[in-house]
C-alpha positions as CSV (number, residue, x, y, z in Angstrom):
1,M,-30.6,-9.5,-60.8
2,A,-31.0,-11.5,-57.6
3,E,-28.4,-10.9,-55.0
4,K,-25.9,-13.7,-54.5
5,A,-25.8,-15.3,-51.1
6,F,-22.9,-14.8,-48.8
7,W,-21.8,-18.1,-47.2
8,F,-19.7,-17.7,-44.1
9,R,-18.2,-20.9,-42.8
10,A,-16.7,-20.8,-39.3
11,A,-14.7,-24.0,-39.4
12,D,-12.1,-26.2,-37.7
13,R,-9.8,-27.4,-40.4
14,R,-7.4,-29.3,-38.3
15,R,-6.5,-32.4,-40.3
16,G,-8.6,-35.5,-39.8
17,R,-11.3,-33.7,-37.8
18,P,-14.9,-33.0,-39.0
19,R,-15.8,-29.4,-39.8
20,H,-18.5,-27.7,-37.8
21,A,-19.9,-24.7,-39.7
22,A,-21.8,-21.6,-38.9
23,V,-23.4,-20.2,-42.1
24,I,-24.4,-16.6,-42.6
25,V,-26.6,-15.8,-45.6
26,V,-26.8,-12.1,-46.6
27,A,-29.6,-11.1,-48.9
28,A,-31.2,-7.7,-49.4
29,G,-29.1,-6.4,-46.5
30,I,-30.5,-8.8,-43.9
31,A,-28.2,-11.3,-42.1
32,L,-29.6,-14.6,-41.1
33,V,-27.5,-16.8,-38.8
34,A,-27.8,-20.6,-38.6
35,T,-25.4,-22.2,-36.2
36,A,-24.7,-26.0,-36.7
37,C,-22.4,-26.2,-33.7
38,T,-21.3,-23.5,-31.3
39,A,-17.7,-23.1,-30.1
40,A,-18.8,-23.7,-26.6
41,S,-20.5,-27.0,-27.3
42,S,-17.9,-28.4,-29.7
43,G,-14.7,-27.3,-28.0
44,L,-13.5,-25.5,-31.2
45,V,-10.9,-22.9,-31.0
46,A,-12.4,-19.5,-31.7
47,A,-11.1,-17.9,-35.0
48,G,-10.8,-14.5,-33.3
49,P,-10.3,-11.5,-35.7
50,T,-10.1,-13.8,-38.7
51,S,-13.8,-14.6,-38.5
52,T,-14.8,-11.5,-40.4
53,P,-14.2,-11.4,-44.2
54,P,-11.8,-8.5,-45.0
55,A,-13.6,-5.7,-46.9
56,V,-12.2,-4.8,-50.3
57,M,-12.6,-1.2,-51.5
58,V,-13.4,-0.9,-55.2
59,L,-11.5,2.1,-56.6
60,K,-12.6,1.7,-60.2
61,Q,-15.7,-0.4,-60.9
62,G,-15.9,-1.9,-64.3
63,A,-15.1,-5.1,-66.1
64,D,-18.7,-6.3,-65.8
65,N,-17.9,-8.8,-68.6
66,G,-18.8,-12.2,-67.4
67,N,-15.3,-13.2,-66.5
68,G,-16.5,-14.5,-63.2
69,D,-16.1,-13.8,-59.5
70,I,-12.8,-12.7,-57.7
71,F,-10.9,-15.2,-55.7
72,I,-8.5,-13.9,-53.0
73,A,-6.9,-15.0,-49.7
74,P,-6.0,-12.0,-47.7
75,E,-3.3,-12.8,-45.2
76,G,-4.8,-13.2,-41.8
77,G,-8.2,-13.9,-43.3
78,G,-9.1,-17.0,-45.3
79,P,-10.2,-18.0,-48.8
80,E,-12.8,-15.4,-50.0
81,I,-14.9,-15.0,-53.1
82,I,-16.1,-11.5,-53.9
83,S,-18.0,-10.0,-56.8
84,N,-16.6,-7.2,-59.0
85,T,-18.5,-4.7,-56.9
86,G,-16.6,-5.9,-53.8
87,K,-19.6,-7.9,-52.3
88,V,-18.5,-10.9,-50.3
89,I,-20.0,-14.1,-51.8
90,W,-18.2,-16.8,-49.7
91,F,-15.6,-16.7,-46.9
92,D,-13.9,-19.5,-44.8
93,P,-12.2,-18.1,-41.8
94,L,-8.9,-19.5,-40.4
95,L,-7.6,-20.6,-37.1
96,L,-5.1,-18.1,-35.7
97,G,-1.6,-18.6,-37.0
98,E,-2.6,-20.2,-40.2
99,V,-2.3,-18.8,-43.8
100,V,-4.2,-19.6,-47.0
101,T,-2.7,-19.0,-50.4
102,D,-3.4,-19.7,-54.1
103,F,-7.2,-19.9,-53.7
104,R,-9.0,-20.5,-57.0
105,T,-11.3,-22.7,-59.0
106,Q,-9.8,-25.6,-61.0
107,T,-11.2,-28.8,-62.6
108,Y,-10.8,-32.2,-61.0
109,Q,-12.2,-35.4,-62.5
110,G,-14.2,-33.3,-64.9
111,K,-15.9,-31.2,-62.3
112,P,-15.3,-27.6,-61.0
113,V,-13.7,-27.5,-57.6
114,L,-12.2,-24.9,-55.2
115,T,-8.6,-25.4,-54.2
116,W,-6.1,-23.7,-51.9
117,W,-3.0,-24.3,-49.7
118,Q,-3.2,-23.9,-45.9
119,G,-0.5,-24.0,-43.4
120,T,2.2,-22.1,-41.6
121,G,5.6,-20.5,-42.4
122,F,4.7,-19.3,-45.9
123,G,7.6,-17.4,-47.5
124,G,10.2,-19.5,-45.8
125,L,10.4,-23.2,-44.7
126,S,6.6,-23.6,-44.8
127,S,4.5,-26.6,-43.8
128,G,1.0,-27.2,-45.0
129,T,-1.6,-29.1,-47.0
130,D,-3.4,-28.5,-50.3
131,Y,-7.2,-28.8,-50.1
132,I,-9.9,-29.6,-52.7
133,Y,-13.6,-28.7,-52.2
134,N,-16.6,-29.4,-54.4
135,D,-19.3,-27.0,-55.5
136,R,-21.2,-27.6,-52.3
137,Y,-18.2,-26.3,-50.3
138,Q,-17.4,-29.7,-49.0
139,Q,-13.9,-31.1,-48.7
140,I,-13.4,-34.0,-51.2
141,G,-9.6,-34.3,-51.1
142,E,-6.3,-33.1,-49.9
143,V,-2.7,-33.3,-51.2
144,N,0.4,-33.6,-49.2
145,A,4.0,-33.6,-50.4
146,G,5.8,-37.0,-50.5
147,N,9.3,-38.2,-49.8
148,G,9.5,-36.5,-46.4
149,Y,8.7,-33.0,-47.7
150,S,5.9,-30.6,-46.8
151,A,3.8,-28.8,-49.3
152,D,4.6,-25.1,-49.8
153,G,2.0,-22.5,-50.5
154,H,3.4,-21.0,-53.6
155,E,1.6,-23.4,-56.0
156,F,-1.2,-26.0,-56.1
157,L,-2.0,-26.8,-59.7
158,I,-4.3,-29.6,-60.8
159,T,-3.3,-31.0,-64.2
160,P,-5.7,-32.0,-67.0
161,W,-4.8,-35.6,-66.2
162,N,-5.9,-35.2,-62.5
163,T,-2.5,-35.0,-60.8
164,A,-1.2,-32.2,-58.7
165,L,1.9,-30.0,-59.3
166,I,3.1,-28.7,-55.9
167,L,6.3,-27.1,-54.5
168,A,8.4,-27.7,-51.4
169,Y,11.4,-26.2,-49.7
170,T,14.2,-28.3,-48.2
171,T,17.4,-27.6,-46.4
172,A,20.8,-29.1,-47.3
173,T,24.5,-28.3,-46.9
174,A,26.6,-27.1,-49.9
175,N,30.2,-26.5,-50.6
176,L,30.3,-22.9,-51.9
177,T,34.0,-22.3,-52.0
178,S,33.9,-22.0,-55.8
179,I,31.8,-18.8,-55.4
180,G,33.6,-17.4,-52.3
181,G,31.4,-19.0,-49.7
182,P,32.0,-21.6,-46.9
183,A,32.5,-25.3,-47.5
184,D,29.5,-26.1,-45.3
185,Q,26.9,-23.5,-46.1
186,A,23.3,-24.3,-45.1
187,V,21.1,-23.8,-48.2
188,I,17.4,-23.9,-49.1
189,D,16.6,-25.8,-52.3
190,G,13.4,-25.7,-54.3
191,V,11.5,-28.9,-55.0
192,V,8.7,-29.7,-57.6
193,Q,6.6,-32.8,-57.2
194,E,3.8,-34.2,-59.3
195,I,1.5,-36.1,-57.1
196,D,-1.2,-38.7,-57.9
197,I,-4.1,-37.1,-56.0
198,S,-6.0,-40.3,-55.5
199,T,-3.1,-42.3,-54.0
200,G,-0.6,-39.7,-52.8
201,K,2.1,-41.3,-54.9
202,V,5.0,-39.1,-56.1
203,L,5.1,-39.4,-59.8
204,F,7.9,-36.9,-60.6
205,Q,10.4,-34.9,-58.5
206,W,12.8,-32.1,-59.4
207,N,15.3,-30.4,-57.1
208,S,16.8,-27.1,-58.0
209,A,20.3,-28.1,-56.7
210,D,20.4,-31.0,-59.2
211,H,20.0,-28.7,-62.2
212,V,21.0,-25.1,-61.4
213,P,24.4,-24.0,-60.2
214,Y,24.5,-22.0,-57.0
215,R,26.5,-19.3,-58.9
216,D,23.4,-18.3,-60.8
217,S,21.8,-16.9,-57.7
218,R,21.3,-13.1,-57.2
219,S,20.7,-13.5,-53.5
220,P,23.7,-12.4,-51.2
221,L,25.2,-15.0,-49.0
222,P,24.3,-14.8,-45.3
223,G,26.8,-13.8,-42.7
224,S,27.1,-17.3,-41.2
225,A,27.3,-20.8,-42.7
226,A,24.7,-21.9,-40.2
227,L,22.1,-19.4,-41.6
228,P,20.2,-21.1,-44.5
229,W,20.8,-19.4,-47.8
230,D,17.6,-19.0,-49.8
231,W,19.5,-19.0,-53.1
232,F,16.7,-20.2,-55.5
233,H,13.3,-19.5,-53.9
234,I,11.0,-21.5,-56.2
235,N,7.7,-19.8,-56.5
236,A,5.8,-21.3,-59.4
237,V,5.4,-24.4,-61.5
238,H,3.0,-24.3,-64.4
239,L,2.4,-26.2,-67.6
240,D,3.6,-25.0,-71.0
241,T,1.4,-25.6,-74.0
242,D,3.3,-28.8,-74.8
243,G,2.8,-30.3,-71.3
244,N,6.3,-29.6,-70.1
245,L,6.9,-27.5,-67.0
246,L,7.6,-23.8,-66.4
247,I,9.5,-23.2,-63.1
248,S,10.1,-19.8,-61.7
249,S,13.0,-18.9,-59.4
250,R,12.8,-15.5,-57.6
251,Y,16.5,-15.3,-56.8
252,T,18.0,-16.3,-60.1
253,W,15.6,-14.1,-62.1
254,T,14.9,-17.0,-64.4
255,I,12.0,-19.0,-65.8
256,Y,13.1,-22.6,-66.6
257,K,11.3,-24.8,-69.1
258,V,11.8,-28.3,-67.8
259,N,11.0,-31.7,-69.3
260,R,8.2,-33.2,-67.3
261,H,9.5,-36.7,-67.6
262,T,13.3,-36.4,-67.4
263,G,13.7,-33.1,-65.4
264,A,16.2,-31.8,-67.9
265,I,16.2,-28.0,-68.5
266,I,15.0,-27.3,-72.1
267,W,15.6,-23.5,-72.0
268,E,16.2,-20.7,-69.5
269,L,14.5,-17.2,-69.9
270,G,16.3,-14.4,-68.1
271,G,19.1,-14.6,-65.5
272,K,22.8,-15.3,-65.8
273,Q,22.5,-18.2,-68.3
274,S,19.5,-17.1,-70.4
275,T,19.1,-19.2,-73.6
276,F,17.7,-16.1,-75.2
277,K,19.0,-12.7,-76.1
278,L,16.6,-10.2,-74.4
279,K,15.2,-7.1,-76.2
280,A,12.4,-4.7,-75.9
281,A,9.9,-3.9,-78.6
282,P,9.3,-0.2,-79.5
283,G,7.6,1.5,-76.6
284,Q,8.8,-1.1,-74.1
285,V,11.7,-0.9,-71.7
286,L,14.1,-3.4,-70.1
287,D,15.0,-2.8,-66.4
288,S,18.2,-1.2,-65.2
289,A,20.0,-4.7,-65.3
290,G,19.0,-5.2,-68.9
291,E,16.4,-7.8,-67.9
292,I,12.8,-8.2,-69.0
293,F,11.9,-9.2,-65.4
294,A,13.5,-9.6,-62.0
295,Y,12.3,-11.3,-58.7
296,Q,9.4,-12.5,-60.9
297,H,6.4,-14.7,-60.2
298,D,3.8,-16.7,-62.1
299,P,4.9,-17.5,-65.7
300,E,1.9,-18.3,-67.8
301,A,1.9,-19.7,-71.3
302,I,-0.7,-18.0,-73.5
303,G,0.1,-19.7,-76.8
304,N,2.2,-19.0,-79.9
305,D,5.4,-19.0,-77.8
306,E,4.1,-16.0,-75.8
307,Y,4.2,-15.9,-72.0
308,T,3.0,-13.5,-69.3
309,V,5.1,-13.0,-66.2
310,F,4.4,-11.0,-63.0
311,D,7.5,-8.7,-62.8
312,D,8.1,-7.6,-59.3
313,E,11.4,-5.8,-60.1
314,S,12.2,-5.7,-56.4
315,G,13.5,-8.1,-53.8
316,G,12.0,-5.9,-51.0
317,A,14.7,-3.1,-50.9
318,G,14.8,-0.8,-53.8
319,G,14.1,-1.9,-57.3
320,L,15.4,-2.1,-60.9
321,L,12.4,-0.2,-62.1
322,P,10.3,2.3,-60.1
323,Y,7.2,0.2,-60.5
324,S,6.1,-3.5,-60.7
325,R,4.4,-4.6,-63.9
326,V,3.1,-7.6,-65.9
327,V,5.1,-8.4,-69.0
328,T,4.3,-10.3,-72.1
329,V,7.3,-12.0,-73.7
330,K,7.5,-13.4,-77.2
331,L,10.1,-16.2,-77.8
332,D,11.7,-16.8,-81.2
333,L,13.0,-20.4,-80.7
334,A,14.9,-20.4,-84.0
335,T,16.9,-17.2,-83.4
336,K,17.0,-17.5,-79.6
337,V,15.6,-14.0,-79.1
338,A,13.1,-13.0,-76.3
339,T,11.2,-9.8,-76.9
340,L,9.2,-7.8,-74.4
341,V,6.2,-7.0,-76.5
342,K,3.7,-5.7,-74.0
343,S,3.5,-4.5,-70.3
344,V,1.0,-3.1,-67.9
345,E,2.2,-1.1,-64.9
346,Q,1.0,-1.1,-61.4
347,P,-1.8,1.6,-61.5
348,E,-0.5,3.4,-58.4
349,G,3.0,3.3,-59.7
350,L,4.2,1.2,-56.8
351,V,6.7,-1.7,-56.5
352,A,5.8,-5.0,-55.1
353,G,8.6,-6.4,-53.0
354,A,7.2,-10.0,-53.3
355,E,4.5,-12.2,-54.6
356,G,1.9,-11.4,-57.3
357,N,0.3,-13.1,-60.3
358,A,-1.3,-12.3,-63.7
359,Q,-4.2,-14.3,-65.2
360,T,-5.4,-14.1,-68.8
361,T,-9.2,-14.4,-68.5
362,R,-11.4,-16.2,-70.9
363,N,-12.2,-12.9,-72.8
364,G,-8.5,-11.9,-73.1
365,D,-8.4,-9.4,-70.2
366,L,-5.5,-9.5,-67.8
367,F,-6.5,-9.9,-64.1
368,V,-3.6,-9.0,-61.7
369,G,-3.0,-9.6,-58.1
370,W,-0.3,-7.2,-57.0
371,G,1.2,-9.5,-54.4
372,A,2.7,-7.7,-51.5
373,L,0.9,-4.5,-52.6
374,P,-2.8,-4.3,-51.4
375,Y,-4.3,-4.0,-54.9
376,I,-6.0,-6.2,-57.5
377,S,-6.7,-4.9,-61.1
378,E,-8.1,-5.9,-64.4
379,F,-6.9,-4.6,-67.8
380,S,-8.3,-4.9,-71.3
381,P,-6.2,-6.6,-74.0
382,S,-5.1,-3.1,-75.1
383,G,-3.9,-2.3,-71.5
384,Q,-6.8,-0.1,-70.4
385,L,-7.5,-0.3,-66.7
386,L,-11.0,-1.6,-66.3
387,F,-11.1,-2.5,-62.6
388,N,-9.0,-1.6,-59.5
389,A,-9.6,-2.5,-55.8
390,E,-7.7,-2.1,-52.6
391,F,-7.4,-4.3,-49.5
392,P,-7.6,-2.8,-46.0
393,A,-4.4,-1.4,-44.6
394,G,-2.0,-4.2,-43.7
395,L,-3.6,-6.9,-45.8
396,T,-2.5,-8.4,-49.1
397,S,-3.2,-11.6,-51.1
398,Y,-0.4,-13.7,-52.5
399,R,-2.4,-14.3,-55.7
400,A,-5.8,-13.2,-57.0
401,Y,-7.9,-14.7,-59.8
402,R,-11.1,-13.9,-61.6
403,L,-12.9,-17.1,-62.6
404,P,-16.4,-18.5,-63.3
405,W,-17.9,-20.3,-60.3
406,H,-21.4,-21.8,-60.1
407,P,-22.0,-23.5,-56.7
408,A,-24.6,-26.2,-56.5
409,G,-28.1,-25.5,-55.2
């Protein structure tokens, strides 16, 4: 099989400025460099240590099954495509101080595209932009939050009707005397927006503070009213099979199904006000709090009222289980019972203190980015570990995907 080319794009992605690219093509072990514009001649800021794609060490090489290439965004690096042997296919370095998250392929206006968020402050009150690139690695669009907000890096999802679902964080002041807090506590609320990509118009907006009581949070209050309390920490918005929304809150340990038109909560899975009684099927276990998941990320509807969820089981200090995992949950909407029917554990037996995702591939495998842990894995439908790889020390990727990608020409 012919070796894929490695495209390296040294770029200035400051908004509104043209991109000047250096392209490296690697074939048969020979590097050929073609420079369109040097940093000295263009006045570009050098990318420094981010200009080299981080190497990924493949620990278990398998899953050569046609599920596609691997899409990662190592912190401090940039969007990167690798093969399942760890070979770099494409990499776009960052300017220092910027972060890329949620890098993947999606479909926009019937065509395959690359998408990602890029900005600063990820994990807190972040500020950034969502980008759309075509199959020639050319920018064809960008999405910004509306109504005075800034897009957050936890989610950039293009819907089948060519709108974007994005997240934002915003500060407010809340009276928390009913839960033993101050009357003027600074808080951080989570916002969902649906954006018309072509016009930038906000079509829908949902704010956690309008629908979820502060008492549902598992996050401890800060020592001062002036310190913003990250009580909700929104980290995902996805589509259920019926077109309504699935919203994940890290600090309420809850997945909310939300009406995409009215914003009303349809049901809650997990947390203090779960619509469902939680139970574990034979061979499965709930955590020490009696929950199916905690500090979770990335709820994905897989059909027949089943959902996968990345289950961190830790907020960064200790854990409710000694390992992170991906769980599959079956809902019985009639009896209001949620059953943990399947789980795969982190192969090294480690706990992710944050981040992570799980993608069901087109052949039914489960591809997992272990978030704050420097690993990515693929499992068969029966739970067999097919592929496992590790990032260099100190690097992780918020999410990871395995998807088909066929660049033009």
